[in-house]
FIBANU-882811 format. One record per residue: residue number from 1; residue in one letter; z, y, x of N, C-alpha, C in turn. Coordinates in nm, 4 decimals. Each point is the difference from the previous one (the first is absolute). Layout:
<atoms>
<n: NUM; res: A; n.z: Z; n.y: Y; n.x: X; ca.z: Z; ca.y: Y; ca.x: X; c.z: Z; c.y: Y; c.x: X>
...
</atoms>
This chain:
<atoms>
<n: 1; res: M; n.z: -2.8921; n.y: -2.5218; n.x: 6.2634; ca.z: -0.1239; ca.y: -0.1716; ca.x: -0.0920; c.z: -0.0297; c.y: 0.0594; c.x: -0.0771>
<n: 2; res: Q; n.z: -0.0895; n.y: 0.0082; n.x: -0.0307; ca.z: -0.1042; ca.y: 0.0268; ca.x: -0.1239; c.z: -0.0751; c.y: -0.1283; c.x: -0.0741>
<n: 3; res: L; n.z: 0.0574; n.y: 0.0879; n.x: -0.1610; ca.z: -0.0792; ca.y: -0.0826; ca.x: -0.0519; c.z: -0.0387; c.y: 0.0454; c.x: -0.1741>
<n: 4; res: N; n.z: -0.1150; n.y: -0.0699; n.x: 0.0380; ca.z: -0.0876; ca.y: 0.0654; ca.x: -0.0901; c.z: 0.0049; c.y: 0.0240; c.x: -0.2034>
<n: 5; res: K; n.z: -0.0862; n.y: -0.0136; n.x: -0.0558; ca.z: 0.0157; ca.y: 0.0310; ca.x: -0.1415; c.z: -0.0098; c.y: -0.1898; c.x: -0.0074>
<n: 6; res: K; n.z: 0.0023; n.y: -0.1136; n.x: 0.0207; ca.z: -0.0230; ca.y: -0.1280; ca.x: -0.0826; c.z: 0.1138; c.y: -0.0082; c.x: 0.0391>
<n: 7; res: T; n.z: 0.0617; n.y: 0.0099; n.x: 0.1378; ca.z: 0.1200; ca.y: -0.0916; ca.x: 0.0191; c.z: 0.1408; c.y: 0.0931; c.x: -0.0891>
<n: 8; res: I; n.z: -0.0265; n.y: 0.1777; n.x: -0.0032; ca.z: 0.1096; ca.y: 0.0445; ca.x: -0.0947; c.z: -0.0248; c.y: -0.0344; c.x: -0.1376>
<n: 9; res: N; n.z: -0.0897; n.y: -0.0370; n.x: -0.0842; ca.z: 0.0090; ca.y: -0.0045; ca.x: -0.0941; c.z: 0.0017; c.y: -0.1323; c.x: -0.0168>
<n: 10; res: R; n.z: 0.0196; n.y: -0.0912; n.x: 0.0567; ca.z: 0.0707; ca.y: -0.1630; ca.x: 0.0179; c.z: 0.1468; c.y: 0.0052; c.x: -0.0181>
<n: 11; res: I; n.z: 0.0950; n.y: 0.0710; n.x: 0.1077; ca.z: 0.0588; ca.y: 0.0549; ca.x: 0.0069; c.z: 0.1006; c.y: 0.0890; c.x: -0.1169>
<n: 12; res: L; n.z: -0.0964; n.y: 0.1591; n.x: -0.0356; ca.z: 0.0616; ca.y: -0.0396; ca.x: -0.2074; c.z: 0.0041; c.y: -0.1026; c.x: -0.0729>
<n: 13; res: K; n.z: -0.0529; n.y: -0.1146; n.x: 0.0597; ca.z: -0.0410; ca.y: -0.0238; ca.x: -0.1687; c.z: 0.0979; c.y: -0.1150; c.x: 0.0111>
<n: 14; res: E; n.z: 0.0461; n.y: -0.1028; n.x: 0.1445; ca.z: 0.0687; ca.y: -0.0625; ca.x: 0.0660; c.z: 0.1541; c.y: 0.0676; c.x: -0.1033>
<n: 15; res: N; n.z: 0.0401; n.y: 0.1169; n.x: 0.0871; ca.z: 0.1653; ca.y: 0.0400; ca.x: -0.0575; c.z: -0.0044; c.y: 0.0735; c.x: -0.1123>
<n: 16; res: K; n.z: -0.0260; n.y: 0.0018; n.x: -0.1053; ca.z: -0.0537; ca.y: 0.1253; ca.x: -0.0531; c.z: 0.1362; c.y: 0.0029; c.x: -0.0952>
<n: 17; res: K; n.z: 0.0382; n.y: -0.0759; n.x: -0.0405; ca.z: 0.1056; ca.y: 0.0066; ca.x: -0.0359; c.z: 0.1241; c.y: 0.0674; c.x: 0.0673>
<n: 18; res: A; n.z: 0.0403; n.y: 0.0110; n.x: 0.1256; ca.z: 0.0007; ca.y: 0.0622; ca.x: 0.0916; c.z: -0.0368; c.y: 0.1948; c.x: 0.0396>
<n: 19; res: F; n.z: -0.1018; n.y: -0.0116; n.x: -0.0002; ca.z: -0.0334; ca.y: 0.1290; ca.x: -0.0093; c.z: 0.0761; c.y: 0.0739; c.x: -0.1467>
<n: 20; res: E; n.z: -0.0213; n.y: -0.0786; n.x: -0.0979; ca.z: 0.0127; ca.y: 0.0977; ca.x: -0.1363; c.z: 0.1121; c.y: -0.0326; c.x: 0.0060>
<n: 21; res: M; n.z: 0.1421; n.y: -0.0607; n.x: 0.0410; ca.z: 0.0831; ca.y: 0.0048; ca.x: 0.0035; c.z: 0.0570; c.y: 0.1500; c.x: 0.0782>
<n: 22; res: L; n.z: -0.0542; n.y: -0.0064; n.x: 0.1201; ca.z: 0.0391; ca.y: 0.1079; ca.x: 0.0942; c.z: -0.1149; c.y: 0.2065; c.x: -0.0294>
<n: 23; res: E; n.z: -0.0690; n.y: -0.0710; n.x: -0.1237; ca.z: -0.0689; ca.y: 0.1255; ca.x: -0.0572; c.z: 0.1044; c.y: 0.0503; c.x: -0.1130>
<n: 24; res: N; n.z: 0.1002; n.y: -0.1133; n.x: -0.0189; ca.z: 0.0229; ca.y: 0.0186; ca.x: -0.1417; c.z: 0.1995; c.y: 0.1390; c.x: 0.0706>
<n: 25; res: Y; n.z: -0.0445; n.y: -0.0284; n.x: 0.1054; ca.z: 0.1715; ca.y: -0.0282; ca.x: 0.0998; c.z: 0.0135; c.y: 0.1615; c.x: 0.0024>
<n: 26; res: D; n.z: -0.1626; n.y: 0.0387; n.x: 0.0119; ca.z: 0.0095; ca.y: 0.0633; ca.x: 0.1050; c.z: -0.0104; c.y: 0.1561; c.x: -0.1200>
<n: 27; res: K; n.z: -0.0254; n.y: -0.0221; n.x: -0.1037; ca.z: -0.0322; ca.y: 0.0305; ca.x: -0.1298; c.z: 0.1884; c.y: 0.0199; c.x: -0.0899>
<n: 28; res: T; n.z: 0.0545; n.y: -0.1116; n.x: 0.0473; ca.z: 0.1367; ca.y: -0.0157; ca.x: -0.1054; c.z: 0.0837; c.y: 0.0198; c.x: 0.0810>
<n: 29; res: R; n.z: 0.0116; n.y: -0.0754; n.x: 0.1677; ca.z: 0.1018; ca.y: -0.0047; ca.x: 0.0833; c.z: 0.0754; c.y: -0.1368; c.x: -0.0615>
<n: 30; res: E; n.z: -0.0583; n.y: -0.0932; n.x: -0.0591; ca.z: 0.1147; ca.y: -0.0534; ca.x: -0.0424; c.z: -0.1180; c.y: -0.2180; c.x: 0.0301>
<n: 31; res: L; n.z: 0.0343; n.y: -0.0788; n.x: 0.0300; ca.z: -0.0788; ca.y: -0.0948; ca.x: 0.0298; c.z: 0.0415; c.y: -0.1371; c.x: -0.1255>
<n: 32; res: P; n.z: -0.0098; n.y: -0.0479; n.x: -0.0046; ca.z: -0.0719; ca.y: -0.0628; ca.x: -0.1337; c.z: 0.1524; c.y: -0.0601; c.x: -0.0164>
<n: 33; res: F; n.z: -0.0167; n.y: -0.0635; n.x: 0.1151; ca.z: 0.1454; ca.y: -0.0936; ca.x: -0.0115; c.z: 0.1506; c.y: 0.0635; c.x: 0.0893>
<n: 34; res: Q; n.z: 0.0294; n.y: 0.0914; n.x: -0.0652; ca.z: 0.0718; ca.y: 0.0581; ca.x: 0.0640; c.z: 0.0856; c.y: -0.0172; c.x: -0.1255>
<n: 35; res: R; n.z: 0.1221; n.y: 0.0211; n.x: 0.0707; ca.z: 0.0865; ca.y: -0.0197; ca.x: -0.2094; c.z: 0.0742; c.y: 0.1203; c.x: 0.0446>
<n: 36; res: K; n.z: 0.0498; n.y: 0.0517; n.x: -0.1308; ca.z: 0.1134; ca.y: 0.1059; ca.x: -0.1152; c.z: 0.0983; c.y: -0.0605; c.x: -0.0766>
<n: 37; res: R; n.z: 0.1154; n.y: 0.0924; n.x: 0.0461; ca.z: 0.0515; ca.y: -0.0577; ca.x: -0.0954; c.z: 0.0135; c.y: 0.1152; c.x: -0.1156>
<n: 38; res: I; n.z: 0.0089; n.y: -0.0721; n.x: -0.1096; ca.z: 0.0196; ca.y: 0.0448; ca.x: -0.0900; c.z: 0.1406; c.y: 0.0034; c.x: -0.1481>
<n: 39; res: D; n.z: 0.0517; n.y: 0.1100; n.x: -0.0450; ca.z: 0.0622; ca.y: -0.0063; ca.x: -0.1152; c.z: -0.1081; c.y: -0.0732; c.x: -0.1521>
<n: 40; res: I; n.z: 0.0923; n.y: -0.1741; n.x: -0.0495; ca.z: -0.0355; ca.y: -0.0226; ca.x: -0.1747; c.z: 0.1615; c.y: 0.0304; c.x: 0.0087>
<n: 41; res: T; n.z: -0.0330; n.y: -0.0116; n.x: -0.1800; ca.z: 0.1303; ca.y: -0.1115; ca.x: -0.0948; c.z: -0.0718; c.y: -0.0712; c.x: -0.0508>
<n: 42; res: L; n.z: 0.1188; n.y: -0.1335; n.x: 0.0120; ca.z: -0.0592; ca.y: -0.1134; ca.x: -0.0329; c.z: 0.0833; c.y: 0.0095; c.x: -0.1342>
<n: 43; res: S; n.z: 0.0087; n.y: -0.0910; n.x: -0.1251; ca.z: 0.1136; ca.y: -0.1131; ca.x: 0.0045; c.z: 0.1165; c.y: -0.0652; c.x: 0.0363>
<n: 44; res: V; n.z: 0.0639; n.y: -0.0298; n.x: -0.0180; ca.z: 0.1176; ca.y: -0.1178; ca.x: 0.0698; c.z: -0.0231; c.y: -0.1072; c.x: 0.0203>
<n: 45; res: E; n.z: -0.0484; n.y: -0.0307; n.x: -0.1363; ca.z: -0.1004; ca.y: -0.1183; ca.x: -0.0002; c.z: -0.1431; c.y: -0.0390; c.x: 0.0609>
<n: 46; res: T; n.z: -0.0798; n.y: 0.1017; n.x: 0.0227; ca.z: -0.0752; ca.y: -0.0009; ca.x: 0.1022; c.z: 0.0760; c.y: 0.0022; c.x: 0.1270>
<n: 47; res: I; n.z: 0.0917; n.y: 0.0587; n.x: 0.0615; ca.z: 0.0103; ca.y: 0.0146; ca.x: 0.0823; c.z: 0.0866; c.y: -0.1537; c.x: 0.0697>
<n: 48; res: N; n.z: 0.0608; n.y: -0.0105; n.x: -0.0924; ca.z: 0.1055; ca.y: -0.1741; ca.x: -0.0176; c.z: -0.1492; c.y: -0.1730; c.x: 0.0323>
<n: 49; res: K; n.z: -0.0779; n.y: 0.0639; n.x: -0.0973; ca.z: -0.1243; ca.y: -0.1099; ca.x: 0.0455; c.z: -0.0394; c.y: 0.0137; c.x: 0.1515>
<n: 50; res: L; n.z: -0.0324; n.y: 0.1147; n.x: 0.0833; ca.z: -0.0829; ca.y: 0.0122; ca.x: 0.1146; c.z: 0.1321; c.y: 0.0127; c.x: 0.1257>
<n: 51; res: K; n.z: 0.0903; n.y: 0.0069; n.x: -0.0592; ca.z: 0.0993; ca.y: -0.0811; ca.x: 0.1256; c.z: 0.0185; c.y: -0.1395; c.x: -0.0086>
<n: 52; res: K; n.z: -0.0281; n.y: -0.0361; n.x: -0.1580; ca.z: 0.0486; ca.y: -0.1904; ca.x: -0.0147; c.z: -0.2432; c.y: -0.0581; c.x: 0.1747>
<n: 53; res: L; n.z: -0.0836; n.y: 0.0591; n.x: -0.0730; ca.z: -0.0782; ca.y: -0.0409; ca.x: 0.0477; c.z: 0.0203; c.y: 0.0345; c.x: 0.1600>
<n: 54; res: K; n.z: 0.0898; n.y: 0.1256; n.x: 0.0782; ca.z: 0.0029; ca.y: 0.0056; ca.x: 0.0907; c.z: 0.0720; c.y: -0.0934; c.x: 0.0323>
<n: 55; res: K; n.z: 0.1077; n.y: -0.0044; n.x: -0.0363; ca.z: 0.0533; ca.y: -0.1233; ca.x: 0.0887; c.z: -0.0427; c.y: -0.2019; c.x: -0.0436>
<n: 56; res: K; n.z: -0.0307; n.y: 0.0371; n.x: -0.0876; ca.z: -0.1894; ca.y: -0.1727; ca.x: -0.0326; c.z: -0.0581; c.y: 0.0174; c.x: 0.1129>
<n: 57; res: T; n.z: -0.0746; n.y: 0.0577; n.x: 0.0706; ca.z: -0.0935; ca.y: 0.1095; ca.x: 0.0639; c.z: 0.0434; c.y: 0.0184; c.x: 0.1090>
<n: 58; res: G; n.z: 0.0972; n.y: 0.0641; n.x: 0.0645; ca.z: 0.0194; ca.y: 0.0409; ca.x: 0.1308; c.z: -0.0411; c.y: 0.1687; c.x: 0.0102>
<n: 59; res: K; n.z: -0.1023; n.y: -0.0163; n.x: -0.0189; ca.z: -0.1061; ca.y: 0.1566; ca.x: -0.0158; c.z: 0.0571; c.y: 0.1192; c.x: -0.0577>
<n: 60; res: P; n.z: 0.0372; n.y: 0.1057; n.x: 0.0410; ca.z: 0.0403; ca.y: 0.1711; ca.x: -0.0357; c.z: -0.0484; c.y: 0.0148; c.x: -0.1795>
<n: 61; res: I; n.z: 0.0841; n.y: 0.0499; n.x: 0.0084; ca.z: -0.0642; ca.y: 0.0670; ca.x: -0.1529; c.z: -0.1244; c.y: 0.0381; c.x: -0.0223>
<n: 62; res: S; n.z: 0.0067; n.y: 0.1336; n.x: 0.1059; ca.z: -0.1214; ca.y: 0.0185; ca.x: 0.0131; c.z: -0.1098; c.y: -0.0182; c.x: 0.0503>
<n: 63; res: R; n.z: 0.0135; n.y: -0.1108; n.x: 0.0447; ca.z: -0.1193; ca.y: -0.1233; ca.x: 0.0103; c.z: -0.0598; c.y: -0.0225; c.x: -0.1767>
<n: 64; res: I; n.z: 0.0993; n.y: -0.0893; n.x: -0.0218; ca.z: -0.0180; ca.y: -0.0311; ca.x: -0.1348; c.z: -0.0767; c.y: 0.0775; c.x: -0.1082>
<n: 65; res: I; n.z: 0.0583; n.y: 0.1571; n.x: 0.0012; ca.z: -0.0188; ca.y: 0.0498; ca.x: -0.0865; c.z: -0.1991; c.y: 0.0594; c.x: 0.0890>
<n: 66; res: E; n.z: -0.0138; n.y: -0.0298; n.x: 0.0817; ca.z: -0.1093; ca.y: 0.0542; ca.x: 0.1680; c.z: -0.1500; c.y: -0.1235; c.x: -0.1575>
<n: 67; res: E; n.z: 0.0676; n.y: -0.0964; n.x: 0.0926; ca.z: -0.0819; ca.y: -0.1428; ca.x: -0.0940; c.z: -0.0485; c.y: 0.0441; c.x: -0.1289>
<n: 68; res: R; n.z: 0.0905; n.y: -0.0419; n.x: -0.0963; ca.z: 0.0199; ca.y: 0.0076; ca.x: -0.0923; c.z: -0.1624; c.y: 0.1081; c.x: -0.0913>
<n: 69; res: I; n.z: 0.0200; n.y: 0.1690; n.x: 0.0701; ca.z: -0.0917; ca.y: 0.0831; ca.x: -0.0236; c.z: -0.1252; c.y: 0.0168; c.x: 0.0499>
</atoms>
């Protein structure tokens, strides 16, 4: 299938975000929606608040933190 320049530019424009993600993946080997585990230190009070929110919403603590940041 032969693509002309106009078609190529249209495809690039329509899928700009996907091409940028793939370009970044080539550089870093990480996709923006990948998840990584990290260790953080929180006060007991903060942990208890997060546990209460977890019970109330049914969401994992990591998801609560991601949504707030």
